[in-house]
DSSP file (Angstrom, degrees, kcal/mol; ACC not computed):
  #  RESIDUE AA STRUCTURE BP1 BP2  ACC     N-H-->O    O-->H-N    N-H-->O    O-->H-N    TCO  KAPPA ALPHA  PHI   PSI    X-CA   Y-CA   Z-CA
    1    1 A X     >        0   0    0      0, 0.0     4,-2.1     0, 0.0     5,-0.2   0.000 360.0 360.0 360.0 -47.1   50.9    2.3   88.3
    2    2 A X  H  >  +     0   0    0      1,-0.2     4,-2.7     2,-0.2     5,-0.2   0.888 360.0  54.0 -63.7 -39.0   51.7   -1.4   88.6
    3    3 A X  H  > S+     0   0    0      1,-0.2     4,-2.6     2,-0.2    -1,-0.2   0.900 106.8  51.8 -62.7 -39.8   50.5   -2.0   85.1
    4    4 A X  H  > S+     0   0    0      2,-0.2     4,-2.2     1,-0.2    -1,-0.2   0.929 110.8  47.2 -61.6 -46.2   52.9    0.6   83.9
    5    5 A X  H  X S+     0   0    0     -4,-2.1     4,-2.4     1,-0.2    -2,-0.2   0.909 111.9  51.6 -61.3 -41.7   55.8   -1.0   85.8
    6    6 A X  H  X S+     0   0    0     -4,-2.7     4,-2.6     1,-0.2    -2,-0.2   0.926 109.9  47.9 -62.4 -45.5   54.9   -4.4   84.4
    7    7 A X  H  X S+     0   0    0     -4,-2.6     4,-2.1     1,-0.2    -1,-0.2   0.894 111.8  50.0 -64.7 -39.3   54.8   -3.1   80.8
    8    8 A X  H  X S+     0   0    0     -4,-2.2     4,-2.1     2,-0.2    -1,-0.2   0.902 110.4  50.8 -63.5 -40.5   58.2   -1.4   81.2
    9    9 A X  H  X S+     0   0    0     -4,-2.4     4,-2.5     1,-0.2    -2,-0.2   0.929 109.2  50.2 -63.3 -45.1   59.6   -4.6   82.7
   10   10 A X  H  X S+     0   0    0     -4,-2.6     4,-2.3     1,-0.2    -1,-0.2   0.891 108.9  52.8 -59.6 -39.6   58.2   -6.7   79.7
   11   11 A X  H  X S+     0   0    0     -4,-2.1     4,-1.1     1,-0.2    -1,-0.2   0.916 110.0  47.4 -62.8 -43.8   59.8   -4.2   77.3
   12   12 A X  H  < S+     0   0    0     -4,-2.1     3,-0.3     1,-0.2     6,-0.2   0.909 112.3  49.7 -63.8 -42.4   63.2   -4.5   79.0
   13   13 A X  H  < S+     0   0    0     -4,-2.5    -1,-0.2     1,-0.2    -2,-0.2   0.889 110.9  49.4 -64.3 -39.6   63.0   -8.3   79.0
   14   14 A X  H  < S+     0   0    0     -4,-2.3    -1,-0.2    -5,-0.2    -2,-0.2   0.704  87.8 106.5 -73.6 -19.9   62.1   -8.4   75.3
   15   15 A X     <  -     0   0    0     -4,-1.1     3,-0.4    -3,-0.3     6,-0.1  -0.391  60.6-153.2 -66.6 132.1   65.0   -6.1   74.4
   16   16 A X  S    S+     0   0    0      1,-0.2    -1,-0.2    -2,-0.1    -4,-0.0   0.782  93.3  52.2 -73.7 -27.7   67.8   -7.9   72.6
   17   17 A X  S    S+     0   0    0      2,-0.0     2,-0.5    -5,-0.0    -1,-0.2   0.518  78.7 111.4 -90.3  -5.7   70.4   -5.3   73.8
   18   18 A X        +     0   0    0     -3,-0.4     3,-0.3    -6,-0.2    -6,-0.0  -0.585  38.1 177.8 -75.6 118.3   69.5   -5.5   77.6
   19   19 A X  S    S+     0   0    0     -2,-0.5     3,-0.2     1,-0.2    -1,-0.2   0.624  74.0  53.4 -93.9 -15.5   72.4   -7.1   79.4
   20   20 A X     >  +     0   0    0      1,-0.2     4,-2.3     2,-0.1     5,-0.2  -0.326  60.6 142.5-117.8  49.6   71.0   -6.9   82.9
   21   21 A X  H  > S+     0   0    0     -3,-0.3     4,-2.8     1,-0.2     5,-0.2   0.908  72.9  50.9 -59.0 -45.8   67.6   -8.5   82.6
   22   22 A X  H  > S+     0   0    0      1,-0.2     4,-2.5     2,-0.2    -1,-0.2   0.908 110.8  49.1 -61.1 -41.1   67.7  -10.2   86.0
   23   23 A X  H  > S+     0   0    0      2,-0.2     4,-2.4     1,-0.2    -1,-0.2   0.906 111.9  48.6 -64.9 -41.4   68.6   -6.9   87.7
   24   24 A X  H  X S+     0   0    0     -4,-2.3     4,-3.0     2,-0.2     5,-0.3   0.915 110.4  51.4 -63.7 -42.4   65.8   -5.1   85.9
   25   25 A X  H  X S+     0   0    0     -4,-2.8     4,-2.7     1,-0.2     5,-0.2   0.939 110.7  48.3 -60.1 -46.9   63.3   -7.8   86.8
   26   26 A X  H  X S+     0   0    0     -4,-2.5     4,-2.1     1,-0.2    -1,-0.2   0.928 113.5  47.7 -58.5 -45.7   64.3   -7.6   90.5
   27   27 A X  H  X S+     0   0    0     -4,-2.4     4,-2.1     1,-0.2    -2,-0.2   0.929 113.7  45.3 -63.2 -46.5   64.0   -3.8   90.4
   28   28 A X  H  X S+     0   0    0     -4,-3.0     4,-2.8     1,-0.2    -1,-0.2   0.886 111.4  53.3 -66.1 -37.5   60.6   -3.7   88.7
   29   29 A X  H  X S+     0   0    0     -4,-2.7     4,-2.9    -5,-0.3    -1,-0.2   0.888 108.2  50.9 -65.2 -36.9   59.3   -6.4   91.0
   30   30 A X  H  X S+     0   0    0     -4,-2.1     4,-2.9    -5,-0.2    -1,-0.2   0.907 110.7  49.2 -64.8 -40.6   60.4   -4.4   94.0
   31   31 A X  H  X S+     0   0    0     -4,-2.1     4,-2.4     2,-0.2    -2,-0.2   0.936 113.5  46.0 -61.8 -46.3   58.6   -1.4   92.6
   32   32 A X  H  X S+     0   0    0     -4,-2.8     4,-2.3     2,-0.2    -2,-0.2   0.942 115.4  45.9 -62.6 -48.0   55.4   -3.4   92.0
   33   33 A X  H  X S+     0   0    0     -4,-2.9     4,-2.8     1,-0.2     5,-0.2   0.923 113.1  49.8 -62.3 -44.5   55.5   -5.0   95.4
   34   34 A X  H  X S+     0   0    0     -4,-2.9     4,-2.3    -5,-0.2    -1,-0.2   0.893 110.6  50.3 -61.3 -40.3   56.2   -1.7   97.1
   35   35 A X  H  X S+     0   0    0     -4,-2.4     4,-1.3    -5,-0.2    -1,-0.2   0.913 111.9  47.4 -64.3 -42.9   53.3    0.0   95.3
   36   36 A X  H  X S+     0   0    0     -4,-2.3     4,-0.6     1,-0.2     3,-0.5   0.942 113.2  48.1 -63.1 -47.5   50.9   -2.8   96.3
   37   37 A X  H >< S+     0   0    0     -4,-2.8     3,-0.8     1,-0.2    -2,-0.2   0.872 108.0  55.6 -62.7 -37.0   52.1   -2.7   99.9
   38   38 A X  H 3< S+     0   0    0     -4,-2.3    -1,-0.2     1,-0.2    -2,-0.2   0.826 110.6  45.1 -64.9 -30.7   51.7    1.1  100.0
   39   39 A X  H 3< S+     0   0    0     -4,-1.3    -1,-0.2    -3,-0.5    -2,-0.2   0.447  89.5 104.6 -96.6  -0.4   48.1    0.8   98.9
   40   40 A X  S << S-     0   0    0     -3,-0.8     5,-0.0    -4,-0.6    -3,-0.0  -0.518  81.8-101.1 -76.8 148.3   47.0   -2.0  101.2
   41   41 A X    >>  -     0   0    0     -2,-0.2     4,-1.2     1,-0.1     3,-0.9  -0.353  32.5-113.9 -63.4 151.8   44.9   -1.1  104.2
   42   42 A X  H 3> S+     0   0    0      1,-0.2     4,-1.1     2,-0.2     3,-0.2   0.827 113.3  61.5 -58.4 -35.3   46.8   -1.0  107.5
   43   43 A X  H 34 S+     0   0    0      1,-0.2    -1,-0.2     2,-0.2     3,-0.2   0.859 104.2  48.9 -62.6 -34.5   45.0   -4.0  109.0
   44   44 A X  H <4 S+     0   0    0     -3,-0.9    -1,-0.2     1,-0.2    -2,-0.2   0.818 106.3  56.7 -74.5 -31.0   46.3   -6.3  106.2
   45   45 A X  H  < S+     0   0    0     -4,-1.2    -1,-0.2    -3,-0.2     2,-0.2   0.742  83.1 102.4 -73.5 -23.3   49.9   -5.1  106.6
   46   46 A X     <  -     0   0    0     -4,-1.1     2,-0.5    -3,-0.2    -3,-0.0  -0.426  64.7-145.3 -69.5 130.0   50.1   -6.1  110.3
   47   47 A X        -     0   0    0     -2,-0.2     2,-0.1     1,-0.0    -2,-0.1  -0.826  28.4-109.7 -92.1 127.6   52.0   -9.3  110.9
   48   48 A X        -     0   0    0     -2,-0.5     2,-0.4     1,-0.1    -1,-0.0  -0.349  32.7-129.7 -61.1 132.9   50.4  -11.3  113.8
   49   49 A X        -     0   0    0     -2,-0.1     2,-0.3     1,-0.0    -1,-0.1  -0.670  13.8-142.5 -85.1 132.7   52.7  -11.2  116.8
   50   50 A X        -     0   0    0     -2,-0.4     2,-0.1     1,-0.1    -1,-0.0  -0.720  19.0-124.4 -89.7 144.7   53.6  -14.5  118.4
   51   51 A X     >  -     0   0    0     -2,-0.3     4,-2.2     1,-0.1     5,-0.2  -0.321  31.4 -97.2 -80.9 173.6   53.9  -14.5  122.2
   52   52 A X  H  > S+     0   0    0      1,-0.2     4,-2.8     2,-0.2     5,-0.2   0.877 122.3  54.0 -60.0 -40.4   57.0  -15.7  123.9
   53   53 A X  H  > S+     0   0    0      1,-0.2     4,-2.5     2,-0.2    -1,-0.2   0.924 109.5  46.7 -62.7 -44.5   55.5  -19.2  124.6
   54   54 A X  H  > S+     0   0    0      2,-0.2     4,-2.3     1,-0.2    -1,-0.2   0.880 112.4  51.2 -65.2 -36.4   54.7  -19.7  120.9
   55   55 A X  H  X S+     0   0    0     -4,-2.2     4,-2.5     2,-0.2    -2,-0.2   0.927 110.4  48.1 -65.1 -44.8   58.2  -18.5  120.0
   56   56 A X  H  X S+     0   0    0     -4,-2.8     4,-2.7     2,-0.2    -2,-0.2   0.900 110.7  51.9 -62.6 -40.1   59.8  -20.9  122.4
   57   57 A X  H  X S+     0   0    0     -4,-2.5     4,-2.6     2,-0.2    -1,-0.2   0.932 110.3  48.4 -60.7 -45.4   57.7  -23.7  121.1
   58   58 A X  H  X S+     0   0    0     -4,-2.3     4,-2.1     1,-0.2    -2,-0.2   0.915 112.9  47.3 -60.9 -44.4   58.8  -22.9  117.5
   59   59 A X  H  X S+     0   0    0     -4,-2.5     4,-2.3     2,-0.2    -1,-0.2   0.883 110.8  52.8 -64.9 -38.8   62.4  -22.8  118.6
   60   60 A X  H  X S+     0   0    0     -4,-2.7     4,-2.7     2,-0.2    -2,-0.2   0.935 109.2  48.4 -61.3 -47.8   62.1  -26.1  120.5
   61   61 A X  H  X S+     0   0    0     -4,-2.6     4,-2.7     1,-0.2    -2,-0.2   0.904 111.2  50.6 -62.3 -41.5   60.6  -27.8  117.4
   62   62 A X  H  X S+     0   0    0     -4,-2.1     4,-1.6     1,-0.2    -1,-0.2   0.915 111.9  47.6 -61.5 -42.2   63.4  -26.5  115.2
   63   63 A X  H  X S+     0   0    0     -4,-2.3     4,-2.5     2,-0.2    -2,-0.2   0.902 112.0  49.5 -66.5 -40.7   66.0  -27.7  117.7
   64   64 A X  H  X S+     0   0    0     -4,-2.7     4,-2.3     1,-0.2    -2,-0.2   0.934 108.8  52.7 -63.9 -45.4   64.4  -31.1  117.9
   65   65 A X  H  < S+     0   0    0     -4,-2.7    -1,-0.2     1,-0.2    -2,-0.2   0.864 115.8  41.9 -56.6 -36.2   64.2  -31.4  114.1
   66   66 A X  H  < S+     0   0    0     -4,-1.6    -1,-0.2    -5,-0.2    -2,-0.2   0.865 129.6  21.5 -79.2 -38.3   67.9  -30.7  114.0
   67   67 A X  H >X S+     0   0    0     -4,-2.5     4,-2.6    -5,-0.1     3,-1.4   0.364  80.7 109.8-119.2   4.6   69.2  -32.7  116.9
   68   68 A X  T 3< S+     0   0    0     -4,-2.3    -1,-0.1     1,-0.3    -3,-0.1   0.780  77.7  61.0 -60.2 -25.5   66.7  -35.5  117.7
   69   69 A X  T 34 S+     0   0    0     -5,-0.2    -1,-0.3     1,-0.2    -2,-0.1   0.861 119.7  25.1 -67.6 -33.6   69.1  -38.2  116.4
   70   70 A X  T <4 S+     0   0    0     -3,-1.4     2,-0.4     1,-0.2    -2,-0.2   0.678 123.7  46.5-104.7 -21.1   71.7  -37.3  119.0
   71   71 A X     <  +     0   0    0     -4,-2.6    -1,-0.2    -7,-0.1    -4,-0.1  -0.976  39.4 158.7-132.8 124.1   69.8  -35.7  121.8
   72   72 A X        +     0   0    0     -2,-0.4     2,-0.5    -3,-0.1    -1,-0.1   0.164  48.3 110.7-121.8  15.1   66.6  -37.0  123.5
   73   73 A X     >  -     0   0    0      1,-0.1     4,-1.5    31,-0.1     3,-0.3  -0.792  59.6-149.7 -98.3 129.9   67.0  -35.0  126.7
   74   74 A X  H  > S+     0   0    0     -2,-0.5     4,-2.6     1,-0.2     5,-0.2   0.858 100.6  61.2 -61.5 -34.9   64.6  -32.2  127.6
   75   75 A X  H  > S+     0   0    0      1,-0.2     4,-2.5     2,-0.2    -1,-0.2   0.889 100.3  54.0 -59.7 -39.7   67.6  -30.6  129.5
   76   76 A X  H  > S+     0   0    0     -3,-0.3     4,-2.0     2,-0.2    -1,-0.2   0.946 111.8  43.2 -59.8 -49.1   69.6  -30.5  126.3
   77   77 A X  H  X S+     0   0    0     -4,-1.5     4,-1.5     2,-0.2    -2,-0.2   0.872 112.5  52.8 -68.2 -36.7   66.9  -28.5  124.5
   78   78 A X  H  <>S+     0   0    0     -4,-2.6     5,-2.5     1,-0.2     4,-0.4   0.912 109.1  50.5 -62.8 -41.5   66.2  -26.3  127.5
   79   79 A X  H ><5S+     0   0    0     -4,-2.5     3,-0.9     1,-0.2    -2,-0.2   0.887 106.8  54.2 -63.3 -39.1   69.9  -25.5  127.6
   80   80 A X  H 3<5S+     0   0    0     -4,-2.0    -1,-0.2     1,-0.2    -2,-0.2   0.843 113.5  42.5 -62.1 -33.1   69.9  -24.6  123.9
   81   81 A X  T 3<5S-     0   0    0     -4,-1.5    -1,-0.2     2,-0.2    -2,-0.2   0.394 112.4-120.6 -95.2   1.9   67.0  -22.2  124.5
   82   82 A X  T < 5S+     0   0    0     -3,-0.9     2,-0.3    -4,-0.4    -3,-0.2   0.884  75.9 108.6  60.3  42.4   68.7  -20.8  127.7
   83   83 A X  S   <S-     0   0    0     -5,-2.5    -1,-0.2    -6,-0.1    -2,-0.2  -0.885  75.4 -88.6-136.8 169.9   65.7  -21.7  130.0
   84   84 A X     >  -     0   0    0     -2,-0.3     4,-2.6     1,-0.1     5,-0.2  -0.481  32.1-121.0 -79.7 152.3   65.2  -24.3  132.7
   85   85 A X  H  > S+     0   0    0      1,-0.2     4,-2.6     2,-0.2     5,-0.2   0.869 114.0  53.8 -58.6 -36.9   63.9  -27.8  131.7
   86   86 A X  H  > S+     0   0    0      2,-0.2     4,-2.3     1,-0.2    -1,-0.2   0.929 110.0  46.0 -64.4 -44.6   60.9  -27.3  134.0
   87   87 A X  H  > S+     0   0    0      2,-0.2     4,-2.8     1,-0.2     5,-0.2   0.921 112.6  50.8 -65.1 -43.3   59.9  -24.0  132.3
   88   88 A X  H  X S+     0   0    0     -4,-2.6     4,-2.8     1,-0.2     5,-0.3   0.940 110.8  48.9 -58.6 -47.5   60.4  -25.6  128.8
   89   89 A X  H  X S+     0   0    0     -4,-2.6     4,-2.2     1,-0.2    -1,-0.2   0.912 112.6  47.9 -59.0 -43.6   58.2  -28.5  129.7
   90   90 A X  H  X S+     0   0    0     -4,-2.3     4,-2.5     2,-0.2    -1,-0.2   0.921 113.3  47.1 -64.0 -45.3   55.5  -26.2  131.0
   91   91 A X  H  X S+     0   0    0     -4,-2.8     4,-2.5     2,-0.2     5,-0.3   0.930 112.1  49.6 -63.8 -46.3   55.6  -23.9  128.0
   92   92 A X  H  X S+     0   0    0     -4,-2.8     4,-2.6     1,-0.2     6,-0.6   0.915 113.6  46.3 -61.0 -43.4   55.5  -26.9  125.5
   93   93 A X  H  X S+     0   0    0     -4,-2.2     4,-2.3    -5,-0.3    -1,-0.2   0.915 113.0  49.2 -66.2 -42.4   52.6  -28.4  127.3
   94   94 A X  H  < S+     0   0    0     -4,-2.5    -2,-0.2    -5,-0.2    -1,-0.2   0.876 117.7  40.0 -65.4 -37.5   50.7  -25.1  127.5
   95   95 A X  H  < S+     0   0    0     -4,-2.5    -2,-0.2    -5,-0.2    -1,-0.2   0.906 133.1  19.2 -78.3 -42.6   51.2  -24.3  123.8
   96   96 A X  H  < S-     0   0    0     -4,-2.6    -3,-0.2     2,-0.3    -2,-0.2   0.653  89.4-126.0-107.5 -18.1   50.7  -27.8  122.3
   97   97 A X  S  < S+     0   0    0     -4,-2.3     2,-0.3    -5,-0.5    -4,-0.2   0.591  81.7  96.6  78.5   8.4   48.8  -29.8  124.9
   98   98 A X  S    S-     0   0    0     -6,-0.6    -1,-0.3    -5,-0.0    -2,-0.3  -0.933  80.2-104.8-129.4 153.1   51.6  -32.5  124.6
   99   99 A X    >>  -     0   0    0     -2,-0.3     4,-1.5     1,-0.1     3,-0.5  -0.452  26.3-121.9 -76.5 149.5   54.7  -33.1  126.7
  100  100 A X  H 3> S+     0   0    0      1,-0.2     4,-2.0     2,-0.2     5,-0.2   0.890 113.1  56.5 -57.8 -41.7   58.1  -32.1  125.4
  101  101 A X  H 3> S+     0   0    0      1,-0.2     4,-2.7     2,-0.2    -1,-0.2   0.841 102.8  55.4 -61.3 -33.4   59.3  -35.7  125.7
  102  102 A X  H <> S+     0   0    0     -3,-0.5     4,-2.5     2,-0.2    -1,-0.2   0.889 105.9  51.3 -66.7 -38.5   56.5  -36.9  123.5
  103  103 A X  H  X S+     0   0    0     -4,-1.5     4,-1.8     2,-0.2    -2,-0.2   0.934 112.7  45.6 -62.5 -45.3   57.5  -34.4  120.7
  104  104 A X  H  X S+     0   0    0     -4,-2.0     4,-2.1     1,-0.2    -2,-0.2   0.941 113.1  49.7 -62.8 -47.3   61.1  -35.7  120.9
  105  105 A X  H  X S+     0   0    0     -4,-2.7     4,-2.9     1,-0.2     5,-0.2   0.889 107.0  55.4 -60.3 -40.4   60.0  -39.3  120.9
  106  106 A X  H  X S+     0   0    0     -4,-2.5     4,-2.7     1,-0.2     5,-0.2   0.906 107.2  49.4 -60.6 -42.3   57.7  -38.8  117.9
  107  107 A X  H  X S+     0   0    0     -4,-1.8     4,-2.0     2,-0.2    -1,-0.2   0.925 113.1  47.1 -62.2 -43.3   60.5  -37.5  115.8
  108  108 A X  H  X S+     0   0    0     -4,-2.1     4,-2.6     1,-0.2    -2,-0.2   0.936 114.7  46.0 -63.5 -46.5   62.7  -40.5  116.8
  109  109 A X  H  X S+     0   0    0     -4,-2.9     4,-3.0     2,-0.2     5,-0.2   0.892 110.3  52.4 -67.3 -40.7   59.9  -43.0  116.1
  110  110 A X  H  X S+     0   0    0     -4,-2.7     4,-2.2    -5,-0.2    -1,-0.2   0.923 113.2  45.0 -61.2 -42.8   58.9  -41.4  112.7
  111  111 A X  H  X S+     0   0    0     -4,-2.0     4,-2.5    -5,-0.2    -2,-0.2   0.916 112.9  51.0 -66.5 -42.2   62.6  -41.6  111.6
  112  112 A X  H  X S+     0   0    0     -4,-2.6     4,-2.7     1,-0.2     5,-0.2   0.927 110.5  48.9 -60.6 -45.5   62.9  -45.2  112.9
  113  113 A X  H  X S+     0   0    0     -4,-3.0     4,-2.8     1,-0.2     5,-0.2   0.921 111.5  49.5 -60.6 -44.0   59.8  -46.3  111.1
  114  114 A X  H  X S+     0   0    0     -4,-2.2     4,-1.3    -5,-0.2    -1,-0.2   0.918 113.4  45.9 -62.8 -43.2   61.0  -44.7  107.8
  115  115 A X  H  X S+     0   0    0     -4,-2.5     6,-0.6     2,-0.2     4,-0.6   0.903 114.8  47.2 -67.2 -40.8   64.4  -46.3  108.1
  116  116 A X  H >< S+     0   0    0     -4,-2.7     3,-1.0    -5,-0.2    -2,-0.2   0.918 112.3  49.1 -66.3 -42.9   62.9  -49.7  108.9
  117  117 A X  H 3< S+     0   0    0     -4,-2.8    -1,-0.2     1,-0.2    -2,-0.2   0.745  96.3  72.1 -70.2 -22.7   60.3  -49.6  106.1
  118  118 A X  H 3< S-     0   0    0     -4,-1.3    -1,-0.2    -5,-0.2    -2,-0.2   0.804  92.4-143.2 -63.0 -26.7   63.0  -48.6  103.6
  119  119 A X  S << S+     0   0    0     -3,-1.0    -1,-0.1    -4,-0.6    -3,-0.1   0.485  74.0 104.4  78.1   1.9   64.3  -52.1  103.8
  120  120 A X  S    S+     0   0    0     -5,-0.5     2,-0.3     2,-0.1    -4,-0.1   0.665  74.5  49.4 -86.8 -17.7   67.9  -50.9  103.4
  121  121 A X  S    S-     0   0    0     -6,-0.6    -2,-0.2    -5,-0.1     2,-0.1  -0.898  73.4-126.0-129.9 150.4   68.9  -51.3  107.0
  122  122 A X     >  -     0   0    0     -2,-0.3     4,-2.3     1,-0.1     5,-0.2  -0.400  38.9-104.3 -80.6 168.1   68.8  -53.9  109.7
  123  123 A X  H  > S+     0   0    0      1,-0.2     4,-2.5     2,-0.2     5,-0.2   0.905 123.9  52.2 -59.6 -41.7   67.2  -53.2  113.1
  124  124 A X  H  > S+     0   0    0      1,-0.2     4,-2.3     2,-0.2    -1,-0.2   0.904 108.6  49.8 -63.4 -41.5   70.7  -52.9  114.6
  125  125 A X  H  > S+     0   0    0      2,-0.2     4,-2.9     1,-0.2    -1,-0.2   0.905 110.3  50.3 -63.9 -41.1   71.8  -50.4  111.9
  126  126 A X  H  X S+     0   0    0     -4,-2.3     4,-1.9     2,-0.2    -2,-0.2   0.930 109.9  50.5 -62.7 -44.7   68.7  -48.3  112.5
  127  127 A X  H  <>S+     0   0    0     -4,-2.5     5,-2.8     1,-0.2    -1,-0.2   0.905 112.7  46.8 -58.2 -42.2   69.4  -48.3  116.3
  128  128 A X  H ><5S+     0   0    0     -4,-2.3     3,-1.6     3,-0.2    -2,-0.2   0.913 110.0  52.7 -65.3 -42.9   73.0  -47.2  115.5
  129  129 A X  H 3<5S+     0   0    0     -4,-2.9    -1,-0.2     1,-0.3    -2,-0.2   0.822 109.9  48.9 -63.4 -30.8   71.9  -44.5  113.1
  130  130 A X  T 3<5S-     0   0    0     -4,-1.9    -1,-0.3    -5,-0.2    -2,-0.2   0.270 118.2-113.4 -94.5  10.8   69.5  -43.1  115.8
  131  131 A X  T < 5 +     0   0    0     -3,-1.6     2,-0.3     1,-0.2    -3,-0.2   0.837  56.5 161.3  66.4  37.2   72.3  -43.2  118.4
  132  132 A X      < -     0   0    0     -5,-2.8    -1,-0.2    -6,-0.1     3,-0.1  -0.665  46.7-124.8 -86.1 148.1   70.9  -45.8  120.7
  133  133 A X  S    S-     0   0    0     -2,-0.3     2,-0.3     1,-0.2    -1,-0.1   0.863  85.2 -12.9 -61.6 -37.8   73.4  -47.4  123.1
  134  134 A X  S  > S-     0   0    0      1,-0.1     4,-2.0    -7,-0.1     3,-0.2  -0.979  70.9-100.0-158.6 165.3   72.5  -50.9  121.9
  135  135 A X  H  > S+     0   0    0     -2,-0.3     4,-2.7     1,-0.2     5,-0.2   0.838 118.0  58.3 -60.9 -33.0   69.9  -52.8  119.9
  136  136 A X  H  > S+     0   0    0      2,-0.2     4,-2.3     1,-0.2    -1,-0.2   0.928 106.9  46.1 -63.3 -45.1   68.2  -54.0  123.0
  137  137 A X  H  > S+     0   0    0     -3,-0.2     4,-2.5     2,-0.2    -1,-0.2   0.906 112.7  50.7 -65.4 -40.7   67.5  -50.4  124.2
  138  138 A X  H  X S+     0   0    0     -4,-2.0     4,-2.8     1,-0.2     5,-0.2   0.926 109.7  51.3 -60.9 -44.1   66.3  -49.4  120.7
  139  139 A X  H  X S+     0   0    0     -4,-2.7     4,-2.6     1,-0.2    -2,-0.2   0.910 111.9  45.7 -59.9 -44.1   64.0  -52.4  120.7
  140  140 A X  H  X S+     0   0    0     -4,-2.3     4,-2.3     2,-0.2    -1,-0.2   0.915 113.8  49.0 -65.4 -43.5   62.5  -51.5  124.1
  141  141 A X  H  X S+     0   0    0     -4,-2.5     4,-1.4     2,-0.2    -2,-0.2   0.927 114.9  44.6 -60.7 -47.3   62.1  -47.8  123.1
  142  142 A X  H  X S+     0   0    0     -4,-2.8     4,-3.1     1,-0.2     5,-0.5   0.922 113.3  49.7 -65.7 -45.6   60.4  -48.7  119.8
  143  143 A X  H  X S+     0   0    0     -4,-2.6     4,-2.1    -5,-0.2    -1,-0.2   0.887 108.6  52.8 -63.9 -38.7   58.1  -51.3  121.3
  144  144 A X  H  < S+     0   0    0     -4,-2.3    -1,-0.2    -5,-0.2    -2,-0.2   0.861 117.9  37.9 -63.7 -34.4   57.0  -49.0  124.1
  145  145 A X  H  < S+     0   0    0     -4,-1.4    -2,-0.2    -5,-0.2    -1,-0.2   0.859 130.5  26.0 -85.1 -37.0   56.1  -46.3  121.5
  146  146 A X  H  < S-     0   0    0     -4,-3.1    -3,-0.2     2,-0.3    -2,-0.2   0.724  97.2-121.6-103.7 -26.6   54.7  -48.5  118.7
  147  147 A X  S  < S+     0   0    0     -4,-2.1     2,-0.3    -5,-0.5    -4,-0.2   0.524  84.3  63.4  95.5   5.5   53.4  -51.5  120.5
  148  148 A X  S    S-     0   0    0     -6,-0.3    -2,-0.3    -9,-0.1    -1,-0.3  -0.976  90.0 -88.2-153.3 162.7   55.6  -54.0  118.6
  149  149 A X     >  -     0   0    0     -2,-0.3     4,-2.4     1,-0.1     5,-0.2  -0.313  36.4-116.7 -70.6 156.8   59.2  -54.8  118.1
  150  150 A X  H  > S+     0   0    0      1,-0.2     4,-2.4     2,-0.2     5,-0.1   0.878 116.1  54.3 -61.0 -36.5   61.1  -53.1  115.3
  151  151 A X  H  > S+     0   0    0      2,-0.2     4,-1.4     1,-0.2    -1,-0.2   0.924 109.7  46.1 -64.3 -44.0   61.7  -56.4  113.6
  152  152 A X  H  > S+     0   0    0      1,-0.2     4,-0.8     2,-0.2     3,-0.3   0.919 112.6  50.8 -64.3 -42.7   58.0  -57.2  113.5
  153  153 A X  H >< S+     0   0    0     -4,-2.4     3,-0.7     1,-0.2    -2,-0.2   0.904 108.2  53.1 -59.4 -41.6   57.2  -53.7  112.3
  154  154 A X  H 3< S+     0   0    0     -4,-2.4    -1,-0.2     1,-0.2    -2,-0.2   0.807 109.9  47.5 -65.2 -30.6   59.8  -54.1  109.5
  155  155 A X  H 3< S+     0   0    0     -4,-1.4    -1,-0.2    -3,-0.3    -2,-0.2   0.547  85.6 111.7 -92.1  -6.8   58.2  -57.4  108.3
  156  156 A X    <<  -     0   0    0     -4,-0.8     2,-0.1    -3,-0.7    -3,-0.0  -0.361  69.6-119.6 -66.0 145.3   54.6  -56.1  108.2
  157  157 A X     >  -     0   0    0      1,-0.1     4,-2.0    -2,-0.0     3,-0.3  -0.450  27.1-106.5 -79.2 160.2   53.0  -55.8  104.8
  158  158 A X  H  > S+     0   0    0      1,-0.2     4,-2.0     2,-0.2     5,-0.1   0.878 119.6  52.2 -55.9 -43.2   51.8  -52.3  103.7
  159  159 A X  H  > S+     0   0    0      1,-0.2     4,-1.6     2,-0.2    -1,-0.2   0.878 108.3  51.1 -63.0 -38.5   48.1  -53.3  104.2
  160  160 A X  H  > S+     0   0    0     -3,-0.3     4,-1.7     1,-0.2    -1,-0.2   0.874 108.0  53.6 -66.1 -36.7   48.8  -54.5  107.7
  161  161 A X  H  X S+     0   0    0     -4,-2.0     4,-2.0     1,-0.2    -2,-0.2   0.913 105.9  52.5 -63.0 -42.9   50.5  -51.2  108.5
  162  162 A X  H  X S+     0   0    0     -4,-2.0     4,-0.8     1,-0.2    -1,-0.2   0.884 109.1  48.5 -63.8 -39.1   47.5  -49.2  107.3
  163  163 A X  H  < S+     0   0    0     -4,-1.6     3,-0.3     1,-0.2    -1,-0.2   0.848 111.3  51.4 -69.6 -32.4   45.1  -51.1  109.5
  164  164 A X  H  < S+     0   0    0     -4,-1.7    -2,-0.2     1,-0.2    -1,-0.2   0.854 109.3  49.9 -70.2 -34.3   47.4  -50.6  112.5
  165  165 A X  H  < S+     0   0    0     -4,-2.0     2,-0.2    -5,-0.1    -1,-0.2   0.594  86.5 101.7 -84.9 -10.3   47.7  -46.9  112.0
  166  166 A X  S  < S-     0   0    0     -4,-0.8     2,-0.1    -3,-0.3    -3,-0.0  -0.553  82.3-111.4 -72.1 136.5   43.9  -46.3  111.8
  167  167 A X        -     0   0    0     -2,-0.2     2,-0.3     1,-0.1    -1,-0.1  -0.431  29.3-125.5 -68.2 140.1   42.5  -44.9  115.0
  168  168 A X              0   0    0     -2,-0.1    -1,-0.1     1,-0.1    -3,-0.0  -0.632 360.0 360.0 -85.9 145.8   40.2  -47.2  116.8
  169  169 A X              0   0    0     -2,-0.3    -1,-0.1     0, 0.0    -2,-0.0   0.429 360.0 360.0-100.5 360.0   36.8  -46.0  117.7
């Protein structure tokens, strides 16, 4: 059945007089897909259901990806998800084994590292771009997370960076 649809689709595409090729392709592809889905066993068709905690974790990560530059408060993200900060923290920890604040901090630090390594921006500009109140606060935040100042990180050579990022045994 699918082969028949495929051959008919090829015939339409090859036709010089066919003005609606894209529409025919979409229609035939829907027929082919529907036929395949109809003949699959029921176990394969089932989409795994995520529980509420996994769904909240997914929504939290999406919100962090969108807003981490401007918001680093767990309360902000809890408010976005219409839950309490305590509940959000508990759910994030239970699903991922990491604290919500660590997820937020990781996004900020990864972006900071990328901006610093690009060589296009000064430390102060990076701090401003990431919405820190002042360069001093950005420096303290970065040093606490990375173990060195942003300026030192920016001046490291690529080989030095790789040795720093390898896990110690």
